Biotite code that builds the C-alpha atoms (Angstrom):
import biotite.structure as struc

atoms = struc.array([
    struc.Atom([37.863, -0.827, 1.911], chain_id="A", res_id=1, res_name="MET", atom_name="CA", element="C"),
    struc.Atom([36.266, -1.379, 5.345], chain_id="A", res_id=2, res_name="VAL", atom_name="CA", element="C"),
    struc.Atom([32.817, -0.047, 6.229], chain_id="A", res_id=3, res_name="PHE", atom_name="CA", element="C"),
    struc.Atom([31.797, 0.555, 9.829], chain_id="A", res_id=4, res_name="PHE", atom_name="CA", element="C"),
    struc.Atom([28.271, 0.811, 11.153], chain_id="A", res_id=5, res_name="THR", atom_name="CA", element="C"),
    struc.Atom([27.895, 3.646, 13.601], chain_id="A", res_id=6, res_name="TYR", atom_name="CA", element="C"),
    struc.Atom([25.641, 3.074, 16.615], chain_id="A", res_id=7, res_name="ARG", atom_name="CA", element="C"),
    struc.Atom([25.481, 5.994, 18.994], chain_id="A", res_id=8, res_name="PRO", atom_name="CA", element="C"),
    struc.Atom([26.293, 5.461, 22.681], chain_id="A", res_id=9, res_name="VAL", atom_name="CA", element="C"),
    struc.Atom([23.084, 5.253, 24.756], chain_id="A", res_id=10, res_name="GLY", atom_name="CA", element="C"),
    struc.Atom([20.788, 4.623, 21.761], chain_id="A", res_id=11, res_name="CYS", atom_name="CA", element="C"),
    struc.Atom([19.128, 1.270, 22.546], chain_id="A", res_id=12, res_name="ASN", atom_name="CA", element="C"),
    struc.Atom([16.383, 1.590, 19.865], chain_id="A", res_id=13, res_name="ASP", atom_name="CA", element="C"),
    struc.Atom([18.118, 1.222, 16.493], chain_id="A", res_id=14, res_name="TRP", atom_name="CA", element="C"),
    struc.Atom([14.707, 1.863, 14.678], chain_id="A", res_id=15, res_name="ALA", atom_name="CA", element="C"),
    struc.Atom([14.303, 5.156, 16.415], chain_id="A", res_id=16, res_name="VAL", atom_name="CA", element="C"),
    struc.Atom([17.876, 6.235, 15.565], chain_id="A", res_id=17, res_name="PHE", atom_name="CA", element="C"),
    struc.Atom([17.465, 5.170, 11.910], chain_id="A", res_id=18, res_name="GLU", atom_name="CA", element="C"),
    struc.Atom([14.274, 7.286, 11.651], chain_id="A", res_id=19, res_name="ASN", atom_name="CA", element="C"),
    struc.Atom([16.088, 10.311, 13.048], chain_id="A", res_id=20, res_name="LYS", atom_name="CA", element="C"),
    struc.Atom([18.834, 9.976, 10.534], chain_id="A", res_id=21, res_name="ILE", atom_name="CA", element="C"),
    struc.Atom([16.681, 9.125, 7.488], chain_id="A", res_id=22, res_name="MET", atom_name="CA", element="C"),
    struc.Atom([13.586, 11.182, 8.128], chain_id="A", res_id=23, res_name="SER", atom_name="CA", element="C"),
    struc.Atom([13.033, 14.179, 5.950], chain_id="A", res_id=24, res_name="ARG", atom_name="CA", element="C"),
    struc.Atom([9.960, 16.011, 4.628], chain_id="A", res_id=25, res_name="VAL", atom_name="CA", element="C"),
    struc.Atom([8.745, 14.048, 1.602], chain_id="A", res_id=26, res_name="VAL", atom_name="CA", element="C"),
    struc.Atom([5.421, 13.580, -0.234], chain_id="A", res_id=27, res_name="SER", atom_name="CA", element="C"),
    struc.Atom([2.805, 11.065, 0.725], chain_id="A", res_id=28, res_name="GLY", atom_name="CA", element="C"),
    struc.Atom([3.545, 9.158, -2.520], chain_id="A", res_id=29, res_name="SER", atom_name="CA", element="C"),
    struc.Atom([7.215, 8.843, -1.567], chain_id="A", res_id=30, res_name="GLU", atom_name="CA", element="C"),
    struc.Atom([6.272, 7.726, 1.968], chain_id="A", res_id=31, res_name="ILE", atom_name="CA", element="C"),
    struc.Atom([3.977, 5.119, 0.515], chain_id="A", res_id=32, res_name="LEU", atom_name="CA", element="C"),
    struc.Atom([6.612, 3.735, -1.799], chain_id="A", res_id=33, res_name="LEU", atom_name="CA", element="C"),
    struc.Atom([9.184, 3.654, 1.003], chain_id="A", res_id=34, res_name="GLU", atom_name="CA", element="C"),
    struc.Atom([6.702, 1.840, 3.227], chain_id="A", res_id=35, res_name="SER", atom_name="CA", element="C"),
    struc.Atom([6.173, -0.742, 0.531], chain_id="A", res_id=36, res_name="LEU", atom_name="CA", element="C"),
    struc.Atom([9.976, -1.255, 0.157], chain_id="A", res_id=37, res_name="LYS", atom_name="CA", element="C"),
    struc.Atom([10.267, -1.840, 3.872], chain_id="A", res_id=38, res_name="ARG", atom_name="CA", element="C"),
    struc.Atom([7.630, -4.573, 3.523], chain_id="A", res_id=39, res_name="GLN", atom_name="CA", element="C"),
    struc.Atom([9.918, -6.257, 0.873], chain_id="A", res_id=40, res_name="LYS", atom_name="CA", element="C"),
    struc.Atom([7.550, -5.322, -1.982], chain_id="A", res_id=41, res_name="VAL", atom_name="CA", element="C"),
    struc.Atom([9.548, -5.543, -5.230], chain_id="A", res_id=42, res_name="ASP", atom_name="CA", element="C"),
    struc.Atom([6.695, -5.533, -7.660], chain_id="A", res_id=43, res_name="VAL", atom_name="CA", element="C"),
    struc.Atom([3.052, -4.415, -7.893], chain_id="A", res_id=44, res_name="PHE", atom_name="CA", element="C"),
    struc.Atom([0.403, -4.509, -10.535], chain_id="A", res_id=45, res_name="PHE", atom_name="CA", element="C"),
    struc.Atom([-1.675, -1.486, -11.547], chain_id="A", res_id=46, res_name="GLY", atom_name="CA", element="C"),
    struc.Atom([-3.329, 0.887, -13.975], chain_id="A", res_id=47, res_name="LEU", atom_name="CA", element="C"),
    struc.Atom([-2.788, 4.655, -13.877], chain_id="A", res_id=48, res_name="PRO", atom_name="CA", element="C"),
    struc.Atom([-5.610, 7.097, -13.282], chain_id="A", res_id=49, res_name="GLY", atom_name="CA", element="C"),
    struc.Atom([-6.003, 10.748, -12.332], chain_id="A", res_id=50, res_name="GLY", atom_name="CA", element="C"),
    struc.Atom([-6.219, 10.123, -8.511], chain_id="A", res_id=51, res_name="ALA", atom_name="CA", element="C"),
    struc.Atom([-2.953, 8.133, -8.395], chain_id="A", res_id=52, res_name="VAL", atom_name="CA", element="C"),
    struc.Atom([-0.772, 10.092, -10.909], chain_id="A", res_id=53, res_name="LEU", atom_name="CA", element="C"),
    struc.Atom([1.261, 11.588, -7.956], chain_id="A", res_id=54, res_name="PRO", atom_name="CA", element="C"),
    struc.Atom([2.251, 7.977, -7.021], chain_id="A", res_id=55, res_name="LEU", atom_name="CA", element="C"),
    struc.Atom([3.335, 7.207, -10.570], chain_id="A", res_id=56, res_name="TYR", atom_name="CA", element="C"),
    struc.Atom([5.432, 10.389, -10.643], chain_id="A", res_id=57, res_name="ASP", atom_name="CA", element="C"),
    struc.Atom([7.251, 9.251, -7.491], chain_id="A", res_id=58, res_name="ALA", atom_name="CA", element="C"),
    struc.Atom([7.692, 5.644, -8.834], chain_id="A", res_id=59, res_name="LEU", atom_name="CA", element="C"),
    struc.Atom([10.494, 6.599, -11.237], chain_id="A", res_id=60, res_name="TYR", atom_name="CA", element="C"),
    struc.Atom([13.120, 6.645, -8.443], chain_id="A", res_id=61, res_name="SER", atom_name="CA", element="C"),
    struc.Atom([11.461, 4.252, -6.043], chain_id="A", res_id=62, res_name="ALA", atom_name="CA", element="C"),
    struc.Atom([13.224, 1.027, -7.022], chain_id="A", res_id=63, res_name="GLY", atom_name="CA", element="C"),
    struc.Atom([9.945, -0.901, -7.198], chain_id="A", res_id=64, res_name="ILE", atom_name="CA", element="C"),
    struc.Atom([8.883, -2.594, -10.339], chain_id="A", res_id=65, res_name="ARG", atom_name="CA", element="C"),
    struc.Atom([5.415, -1.714, -11.732], chain_id="A", res_id=66, res_name="HIS", atom_name="CA", element="C"),
    struc.Atom([3.597, -4.066, -14.164], chain_id="A", res_id=67, res_name="LEU", atom_name="CA", element="C"),
    struc.Atom([0.981, -2.362, -16.254], chain_id="A", res_id=68, res_name="LEU", atom_name="CA", element="C"),
    struc.Atom([-2.293, -4.159, -16.812], chain_id="A", res_id=69, res_name="VAL", atom_name="CA", element="C"),
    struc.Atom([-5.208, -3.352, -19.121], chain_id="A", res_id=70, res_name="ARG", atom_name="CA", element="C"),
    struc.Atom([-7.953, -3.696, -16.465], chain_id="A", res_id=71, res_name="HIS", atom_name="CA", element="C"),
    struc.Atom([-7.854, -3.282, -12.753], chain_id="A", res_id=72, res_name="GLU", atom_name="CA", element="C"),
    struc.Atom([-9.491, -6.783, -12.329], chain_id="A", res_id=73, res_name="GLN", atom_name="CA", element="C"),
    struc.Atom([-6.359, -8.178, -14.031], chain_id="A", res_id=74, res_name="ALA", atom_name="CA", element="C"),
    struc.Atom([-4.236, -6.383, -11.413], chain_id="A", res_id=75, res_name="ALA", atom_name="CA", element="C"),
    struc.Atom([-6.106, -7.983, -8.525], chain_id="A", res_id=76, res_name="ALA", atom_name="CA", element="C"),
    struc.Atom([-5.906, -11.494, -10.110], chain_id="A", res_id=77, res_name="PHE", atom_name="CA", element="C"),
    struc.Atom([-2.120, -10.900, -10.847], chain_id="A", res_id=78, res_name="ALA", atom_name="CA", element="C"),
    struc.Atom([-1.482, -9.981, -7.228], chain_id="A", res_id=79, res_name="ALA", atom_name="CA", element="C"),
    struc.Atom([-3.470, -13.136, -6.274], chain_id="A", res_id=80, res_name="ASP", atom_name="CA", element="C"),
    struc.Atom([-1.227, -15.277, -8.532], chain_id="A", res_id=81, res_name="GLY", atom_name="CA", element="C"),
    struc.Atom([1.906, -13.580, -7.231], chain_id="A", res_id=82, res_name="TYR", atom_name="CA", element="C"),
    struc.Atom([0.873, -14.337, -3.563], chain_id="A", res_id=83, res_name="ALA", atom_name="CA", element="C"),
    struc.Atom([0.163, -17.961, -4.394], chain_id="A", res_id=84, res_name="ARG", atom_name="CA", element="C"),
    struc.Atom([3.574, -18.437, -6.079], chain_id="A", res_id=85, res_name="VAL", atom_name="CA", element="C"),
    struc.Atom([5.792, -16.480, -3.703], chain_id="A", res_id=86, res_name="THR", atom_name="CA", element="C"),
    struc.Atom([4.018, -16.784, -0.354], chain_id="A", res_id=87, res_name="GLY", atom_name="CA", element="C"),
    struc.Atom([4.251, -13.044, 0.010], chain_id="A", res_id=88, res_name="LYS", atom_name="CA", element="C"),
    struc.Atom([1.358, -10.565, -0.067], chain_id="A", res_id=89, res_name="PRO", atom_name="CA", element="C"),
    struc.Atom([0.542, -9.406, -3.618], chain_id="A", res_id=90, res_name="GLY", atom_name="CA", element="C"),
    struc.Atom([0.067, -5.684, -4.168], chain_id="A", res_id=91, res_name="VAL", atom_name="CA", element="C"),
    struc.Atom([-2.287, -4.118, -6.697], chain_id="A", res_id=92, res_name="CYS", atom_name="CA", element="C"),
    struc.Atom([-3.258, -0.498, -7.520], chain_id="A", res_id=93, res_name="LEU", atom_name="CA", element="C"),
    struc.Atom([-6.365, 1.099, -8.917], chain_id="A", res_id=94, res_name="GLY", atom_name="CA", element="C"),
    struc.Atom([-7.519, 4.632, -9.318], chain_id="A", res_id=95, res_name="THR", atom_name="CA", element="C"),
    struc.Atom([-10.603, 6.170, -7.725], chain_id="A", res_id=96, res_name="SER", atom_name="CA", element="C"),
    struc.Atom([-14.200, 5.291, -8.487], chain_id="A", res_id=97, res_name="GLY", atom_name="CA", element="C"),
    struc.Atom([-14.579, 2.650, -11.269], chain_id="A", res_id=98, res_name="PRO", atom_name="CA", element="C"),
    struc.Atom([-10.872, 1.797, -11.042], chain_id="A", res_id=99, res_name="GLY", atom_name="CA", element="C"),
    struc.Atom([-11.358, 0.772, -7.364], chain_id="A", res_id=100, res_name="ALA", atom_name="CA", element="C"),
    struc.Atom([-14.593, -1.024, -8.033], chain_id="A", res_id=101, res_name="THR", atom_name="CA", element="C"),
    struc.Atom([-12.963, -3.088, -10.789], chain_id="A", res_id=102, res_name="ASN", atom_name="CA", element="C"),
    struc.Atom([-10.729, -4.591, -8.144], chain_id="A", res_id=103, res_name="LEU", atom_name="CA", element="C"),
    struc.Atom([-13.599, -6.033, -6.199], chain_id="A", res_id=104, res_name="ILE", atom_name="CA", element="C"),
    struc.Atom([-14.054, -9.289, -8.062], chain_id="A", res_id=105, res_name="THR", atom_name="CA", element="C"),
    struc.Atom([-10.415, -10.209, -7.622], chain_id="A", res_id=106, res_name="GLY", atom_name="CA", element="C"),
    struc.Atom([-10.431, -9.259, -3.916], chain_id="A", res_id=107, res_name="LEU", atom_name="CA", element="C"),
    struc.Atom([-13.540, -11.422, -3.403], chain_id="A", res_id=108, res_name="THR", atom_name="CA", element="C"),
    struc.Atom([-11.788, -14.311, -5.068], chain_id="A", res_id=109, res_name="SER", atom_name="CA", element="C"),
    struc.Atom([-8.896, -13.832, -2.765], chain_id="A", res_id=110, res_name="ALA", atom_name="CA", element="C"),
    struc.Atom([-11.139, -13.558, 0.302], chain_id="A", res_id=111, res_name="MET", atom_name="CA", element="C"),
    struc.Atom([-12.730, -16.908, -0.550], chain_id="A", res_id=112, res_name="MET", atom_name="CA", element="C"),
    struc.Atom([-9.379, -18.569, -1.134], chain_id="A", res_id=113, res_name="ASP", atom_name="CA", element="C"),
    struc.Atom([-7.510, -17.026, 1.743], chain_id="A", res_id=114, res_name="SER", atom_name="CA", element="C"),
    struc.Atom([-4.923, -15.243, -0.395], chain_id="A", res_id=115, res_name="ILE", atom_name="CA", element="C"),
    struc.Atom([-3.079, -12.254, 1.104], chain_id="A", res_id=116, res_name="PRO", atom_name="CA", element="C"),
    struc.Atom([-3.371, -9.123, -1.031], chain_id="A", res_id=117, res_name="ILE", atom_name="CA", element="C"),
    struc.Atom([-2.863, -5.463, -0.240], chain_id="A", res_id=118, res_name="VAL", atom_name="CA", element="C"),
    struc.Atom([-4.895, -3.397, -2.605], chain_id="A", res_id=119, res_name="ALA", atom_name="CA", element="C"),
    struc.Atom([-4.133, 0.276, -2.922], chain_id="A", res_id=120, res_name="LEU", atom_name="CA", element="C"),
    struc.Atom([-6.885, 2.544, -4.334], chain_id="A", res_id=121, res_name="THR", atom_name="CA", element="C"),
    struc.Atom([-6.853, 6.206, -5.301], chain_id="A", res_id=122, res_name="GLY", atom_name="CA", element="C"),
    struc.Atom([-9.545, 8.499, -4.059], chain_id="A", res_id=123, res_name="GLN", atom_name="CA", element="C"),
    struc.Atom([-10.674, 12.056, -4.727], chain_id="A", res_id=124, res_name="VAL", atom_name="CA", element="C"),
    struc.Atom([-9.258, 14.693, -2.459], chain_id="A", res_id=125, res_name="PRO", atom_name="CA", element="C"),
    struc.Atom([-10.491, 14.252, 1.136], chain_id="A", res_id=126, res_name="ALA", atom_name="CA", element="C"),
    struc.Atom([-12.418, 17.560, 0.998], chain_id="A", res_id=127, res_name="ALA", atom_name="CA", element="C"),
    struc.Atom([-14.571, 16.270, -1.909], chain_id="A", res_id=128, res_name="LEU", atom_name="CA", element="C"),
    struc.Atom([-15.424, 12.903, -0.282], chain_id="A", res_id=129, res_name="ILE", atom_name="CA", element="C"),
    struc.Atom([-19.187, 12.560, -0.040], chain_id="A", res_id=130, res_name="GLY", atom_name="CA", element="C"),
    struc.Atom([-19.842, 15.401, -2.466], chain_id="A", res_id=131, res_name="LYS", atom_name="CA", element="C"),
    struc.Atom([-20.256, 13.416, -5.656], chain_id="A", res_id=132, res_name="ASP", atom_name="CA", element="C"),
    struc.Atom([-16.827, 14.346, -7.032], chain_id="A", res_id=133, res_name="GLY", atom_name="CA", element="C"),
    struc.Atom([-15.604, 13.199, -10.382], chain_id="A", res_id=134, res_name="PHE", atom_name="CA", element="C"),
    struc.Atom([-14.977, 9.389, -10.182], chain_id="A", res_id=135, res_name="GLN", atom_name="CA", element="C"),
    struc.Atom([-15.802, 9.272, -6.579], chain_id="A", res_id=136, res_name="GLU", atom_name="CA", element="C"),
    struc.Atom([-17.170, 6.039, -5.046], chain_id="A", res_id=137, res_name="ALA", atom_name="CA", element="C"),
    struc.Atom([-17.561, 4.751, -1.449], chain_id="A", res_id=138, res_name="ASP", atom_name="CA", element="C"),
    struc.Atom([-14.616, 2.398, -1.866], chain_id="A", res_id=139, res_name="THR", atom_name="CA", element="C"),
    struc.Atom([-14.477, 1.575, 1.879], chain_id="A", res_id=140, res_name="ILE", atom_name="CA", element="C"),
    struc.Atom([-18.113, 0.632, 2.050], chain_id="A", res_id=141, res_name="GLY", atom_name="CA", element="C"),
    struc.Atom([-18.047, -1.375, -1.248], chain_id="A", res_id=142, res_name="ILE", atom_name="CA", element="C"),
    struc.Atom([-14.878, -3.277, -0.240], chain_id="A", res_id=143, res_name="SER", atom_name="CA", element="C"),
    struc.Atom([-15.777, -4.284, 3.277], chain_id="A", res_id=144, res_name="LEU", atom_name="CA", element="C"),
    struc.Atom([-17.538, -7.553, 2.416], chain_id="A", res_id=145, res_name="PRO", atom_name="CA", element="C"),
    struc.Atom([-14.618, -8.511, 0.203], chain_id="A", res_id=146, res_name="SER", atom_name="CA", element="C"),
    struc.Atom([-11.723, -7.741, 2.489], chain_id="A", res_id=147, res_name="THR", atom_name="CA", element="C"),
    struc.Atom([-10.523, -8.655, 5.948], chain_id="A", res_id=148, res_name="LYS", atom_name="CA", element="C"),
    struc.Atom([-10.119, -4.925, 6.687], chain_id="A", res_id=149, res_name="GLN", atom_name="CA", element="C"),
    struc.Atom([-10.223, -1.678, 4.733], chain_id="A", res_id=150, res_name="SER", atom_name="CA", element="C"),
    struc.Atom([-8.332, 1.556, 5.716], chain_id="A", res_id=151, res_name="PHE", atom_name="CA", element="C"),
    struc.Atom([-9.073, 5.123, 4.835], chain_id="A", res_id=152, res_name="ALA", atom_name="CA", element="C"),
    struc.Atom([-5.932, 7.258, 5.008], chain_id="A", res_id=153, res_name="VAL", atom_name="CA", element="C"),
    struc.Atom([-6.421, 10.947, 5.929], chain_id="A", res_id=154, res_name="ARG", atom_name="CA", element="C"),
    struc.Atom([-2.812, 12.150, 6.692], chain_id="A", res_id=155, res_name="ARG", atom_name="CA", element="C"),
    struc.Atom([0.385, 11.396, 4.844], chain_id="A", res_id=156, res_name="ALA", atom_name="CA", element="C"),
    struc.Atom([2.202, 10.910, 8.174], chain_id="A", res_id=157, res_name="ALA", atom_name="CA", element="C"),
    struc.Atom([-0.211, 7.980, 8.958], chain_id="A", res_id=158, res_name="ASP", atom_name="CA", element="C"),
    struc.Atom([0.825, 5.959, 5.822], chain_id="A", res_id=159, res_name="ILE", atom_name="CA", element="C"),
    struc.Atom([3.740, 4.031, 7.254], chain_id="A", res_id=160, res_name="PRO", atom_name="CA", element="C"),
    struc.Atom([1.653, 2.809, 10.347], chain_id="A", res_id=161, res_name="ARG", atom_name="CA", element="C"),
    struc.Atom([-1.331, 1.873, 8.138], chain_id="A", res_id=162, res_name="ILE", atom_name="CA", element="C"),
    struc.Atom([0.704, 0.096, 5.500], chain_id="A", res_id=163, res_name="ILE", atom_name="CA", element="C"),
    struc.Atom([2.502, -1.887, 8.211], chain_id="A", res_id=164, res_name="ASP", atom_name="CA", element="C"),
    struc.Atom([-0.853, -2.815, 9.800], chain_id="A", res_id=165, res_name="ARG", atom_name="CA", element="C"),
    struc.Atom([-2.348, -3.677, 6.355], chain_id="A", res_id=166, res_name="ALA", atom_name="CA", element="C"),
    struc.Atom([0.441, -6.227, 5.588], chain_id="A", res_id=167, res_name="PHE", atom_name="CA", element="C"),
    struc.Atom([0.271, -7.780, 9.019], chain_id="A", res_id=168, res_name="ARG", atom_name="CA", element="C"),
    struc.Atom([-3.481, -8.127, 8.688], chain_id="A", res_id=169, res_name="THR", atom_name="CA", element="C"),
    struc.Atom([-3.201, -9.634, 5.233], chain_id="A", res_id=170, res_name="ALA", atom_name="CA", element="C"),
    struc.Atom([-1.015, -12.592, 6.536], chain_id="A", res_id=171, res_name="ILE", atom_name="CA", element="C"),
    struc.Atom([-2.323, -13.056, 10.134], chain_id="A", res_id=172, res_name="SER", atom_name="CA", element="C"),
    struc.Atom([-4.771, -15.692, 11.113], chain_id="A", res_id=173, res_name="GLY", atom_name="CA", element="C"),
    struc.Atom([-6.699, -16.711, 7.997], chain_id="A", res_id=174, res_name="ARG", atom_name="CA", element="C"),
    struc.Atom([-4.868, -14.797, 5.240], chain_id="A", res_id=175, res_name="PRO", atom_name="CA", element="C"),
    struc.Atom([-6.836, -12.532, 2.989], chain_id="A", res_id=176, res_name="GLY", atom_name="CA", element="C"),
    struc.Atom([-7.134, -9.199, 1.093], chain_id="A", res_id=177, res_name="PRO", atom_name="CA", element="C"),
    struc.Atom([-6.761, -5.740, 2.675], chain_id="A", res_id=178, res_name="VAL", atom_name="CA", element="C"),
    struc.Atom([-7.611, -2.448, 1.094], chain_id="A", res_id=179, res_name="LEU", atom_name="CA", element="C"),
    struc.Atom([-5.959, 0.934, 1.670], chain_id="A", res_id=180, res_name="VAL", atom_name="CA", element="C"),
    struc.Atom([-7.750, 4.004, 0.240], chain_id="A", res_id=181, res_name="ASP", atom_name="CA", element="C"),
    struc.Atom([-5.558, 6.954, -0.485], chain_id="A", res_id=182, res_name="LEU", atom_name="CA", element="C"),
    struc.Atom([-7.078, 10.413, -1.341], chain_id="A", res_id=183, res_name="PRO", atom_name="CA", element="C"),
    struc.Atom([-5.118, 12.382, -3.942], chain_id="A", res_id=184, res_name="LYS", atom_name="CA", element="C"),
    struc.Atom([-4.308, 15.156, -1.479], chain_id="A", res_id=185, res_name="ASN", atom_name="CA", element="C"),
    struc.Atom([-2.709, 12.658, 0.905], chain_id="A", res_id=186, res_name="VAL", atom_name="CA", element="C"),
    struc.Atom([-0.457, 11.419, -1.853], chain_id="A", res_id=187, res_name="LEU", atom_name="CA", element="C"),
    struc.Atom([0.616, 14.995, -2.536], chain_id="A", res_id=188, res_name="MET", atom_name="CA", element="C"),
    struc.Atom([0.867, 16.139, 1.139], chain_id="A", res_id=189, res_name="GLU", atom_name="CA", element="C"),
    struc.Atom([4.399, 16.786, 2.530], chain_id="A", res_id=190, res_name="MET", atom_name="CA", element="C"),
    struc.Atom([5.204, 15.134, 5.812], chain_id="A", res_id=191, res_name="ALA", atom_name="CA", element="C"),
    struc.Atom([8.025, 13.757, 7.830], chain_id="A", res_id=192, res_name="GLU", atom_name="CA", element="C"),
    struc.Atom([7.491, 10.070, 8.135], chain_id="A", res_id=193, res_name="PRO", atom_name="CA", element="C"),
    struc.Atom([8.189, 7.736, 11.035], chain_id="A", res_id=194, res_name="PHE", atom_name="CA", element="C"),
    struc.Atom([8.516, 4.141, 9.886], chain_id="A", res_id=195, res_name="TYR", atom_name="CA", element="C"),
    struc.Atom([7.638, 1.374, 12.415], chain_id="A", res_id=196, res_name="PRO", atom_name="CA", element="C"),
    struc.Atom([10.000, -1.549, 12.778], chain_id="A", res_id=197, res_name="PRO", atom_name="CA", element="C"),
    struc.Atom([8.980, -4.193, 10.138], chain_id="A", res_id=198, res_name="THR", atom_name="CA", element="C"),
    struc.Atom([9.364, -7.908, 10.015], chain_id="A", res_id=199, res_name="LEU", atom_name="CA", element="C"),
    struc.Atom([9.880, -10.177, 7.037], chain_id="A", res_id=200, res_name="THR", atom_name="CA", element="C"),
    struc.Atom([6.257, -11.126, 6.125], chain_id="A", res_id=201, res_name="LEU", atom_name="CA", element="C"),
    struc.Atom([5.100, -14.200, 4.358], chain_id="A", res_id=202, res_name="SER", atom_name="CA", element="C"),
    struc.Atom([1.913, -16.140, 4.394], chain_id="A", res_id=203, res_name="ALA", atom_name="CA", element="C"),
    struc.Atom([1.868, -19.492, 6.237], chain_id="A", res_id=204, res_name="PRO", atom_name="CA", element="C"),
    struc.Atom([2.418, -22.548, 4.041], chain_id="A", res_id=205, res_name="PRO", atom_name="CA", element="C"),
    struc.Atom([-0.579, -24.153, 2.469], chain_id="A", res_id=206, res_name="THR", atom_name="CA", element="C"),
])
C-alpha cells in the first residue's frame, strides 16, 4: 500500500495548513496535552488534585505517560533527574495552593544547577484568584525567585503559545525551570487551538 502526502497548491506554510486541517474545538486540557506532545514530551511526573482533575480526565487518550508520585516535591526532583539523563526538559505537575508550593524546593534546586524543567500548576478558577479561594496561593509570586520565568494562563487558546515559549525559555541561554500556572476554568474552557511550529528541543551538553 502506498501513502501520499497531500500538499495544496499555493500553500507555502505547511504549519498553517496543518492547523486548518487538524484544528477543532477542544478543551484547554486537551490543548495542553497536545502542546506537550508537540514538544516531544513522552512522560511527566505529578500528583492529582481538585484543580487539575480536568487534565487527568483528558490524559486517558493523550498518549503521554504519567508517573504518580506521593509528594509534589518528588515530582519536581523526578523531572530534574529526567532532564539530567535525557537532555530534554523534565515536566512535573502539581495542583493549586500547597500542591504548587511543594514544587518550589525542587525548582530552586534546578535553578541553582541549571536544569531545564517545565512545571505545570493548577490554580483556582480565574474569577476566584485574589479572593482567598480554597487552596489558592500566589503561585506566580512565590515561584518567581525559583524560576527563569513564570506564566499565568488566562485563555485556553493561549496555551499552545505559552507552552512553546516555556520550553524554549527552559533550554535557552542558561537552562533552568519555568512554571506555567493554569486555572481550572482554563483547563475546562473550549477553544480552537493554533499550534505554533515547534523544534526538537534539548538542553545543551554539559
